[in-house]
C-alpha positions in Angstrom: 0.0 0.0 0.0 1.3 3.5 -0.8 2.1 5.7 2.1 0.1 8.9 2.2 1.8 12.3 2.1 -0.9 13.8 4.3 -0.7 14.2 8.1 -3.9 12.3 9.0 -3.9 9.3 6.6 -1.1 6.7 6.9 -1.8 4.6 3.8 -4.3 4.3 0.9 -5.0 1.2 -1.2 -2.8 0.2 -4.1 -4.4 1.1 -7.4 -5.2 4.6 -6.2 -3.3 7.9 -6.6 -3.2 10.6 -4.1 -3.4 14.1 -5.6 -2.6 16.9 -3.2 -3.7 20.1 -4.8 -2.9 22.0 -1.5 -3.1 21.4 2.2 -6.9 21.8 2.2 -7.9 20.1 -1.1 -6.9 16.5 -1.7 -8.2 13.8 -4.1 -7.6 10.1 -4.1 -8.2 8.8 -7.7 -8.7 5.3 -8.9 -5.9 4.2 -11.3 -8.3 2.0 -13.3 -10.9 4.7 -13.8 -9.9 8.3 -13.0 -13.5 9.4 -13.0 -13.9 7.5 -9.7 -12.4 9.4 -6.8 -12.8 10.8 -3.3 -12.4 14.5 -2.7 -11.5 16.1 0.6 -12.2 19.9 0.6 -11.3 22.0 3.5 -11.2 25.3 1.7 -14.2 26.7 3.7 -12.2 26.3 7.0 -11.9 24.0 10.0 -15.2 22.6 11.1 -16.5 22.9 7.6 -14.6 20.2 5.7 -16.4 18.1 3.2 -15.7 14.7 1.7 -17.3 13.7 -1.6 -17.2 10.4 -3.3 -17.4 10.8 -7.0 -18.5 7.6 -8.9 -18.1 8.8 -12.5 -18.3 11.8 -14.9 -20.8 12.0 -17.7 -20.1 13.3 -21.3 -20.9 16.8 -20.2 -18.2 16.7 -17.5 -20.7 16.6 -14.7 -19.6 14.5 -11.7 -21.8 11.8 -10.3 -21.7 12.8 -6.7 -22.8 10.2 -4.2 -23.6 12.1 -1.1 -21.1 14.6 0.3 -20.5 14.6 4.0 -19.9 18.1 5.3 -19.5 20.1 8.4 -16.5 18.0 9.5 -13.4 18.8 11.4 -10.1 18.1 9.6 -9.5 14.9 11.4 -13.0 13.7 10.9 -12.8 14.5 7.2 -9.7 12.3 6.8 -11.4 9.5 8.7 -14.5 9.7 6.4 -12.2 9.9 3.3 -10.3 6.8 4.3 -13.5 4.9 4.9 -14.8 5.8 1.5 -11.6 5.1 -0.3 -11.4 1.6 1.1 -15.1 0.9 0.6 -14.9 2.0 -3.0 -11.7 0.0 -3.5 -13.3 -3.1 -2.1 -16.4 -2.8 -4.1 -14.4 -2.3 -7.3 -12.3 -5.3 -6.5 -15.3 -7.4 -5.8 -17.0 -6.4 -9.1 -13.8 -7.3 -10.9 -13.8 -10.7 -9.3 -10.5 -10.3 -7.5 -9.9 -13.1 -5.0 -9.0 -10.7 -2.2 -12.5 -9.2 -2.3 -14.7 -12.1 -3.3 -14.5 -14.1 -0.1 -13.0 -17.1 -1.8 -10.3 -17.9 0.7 -9.2 -21.1 -1.1 -7.4 -18.9 -3.7 -5.9 -16.4 -1.4 -2.4 -17.2 -0.2 
């Protein structure tokens, strides 16, 4: 797993890329599909961080926003972002049929 360059997240799943735009605006983007990502936005100030899972972008460039979680402290925002990154990663792995995510322990070494 890659080590995060942020202060509140230690690692993120392999197959994702961490894009630090600045200290308050960070995105974790799927390598397989860059239209799938998690955005942490703290530009409104502490206590008003938001985390948004994006599950795709349509032909007009509009993002499919799942439900942003807002009104968070910085630490809470990183906790929510980590939860969403790992949940989206696990779901994508399961849909691809990867042994690690399918529950078939006979194939996992």
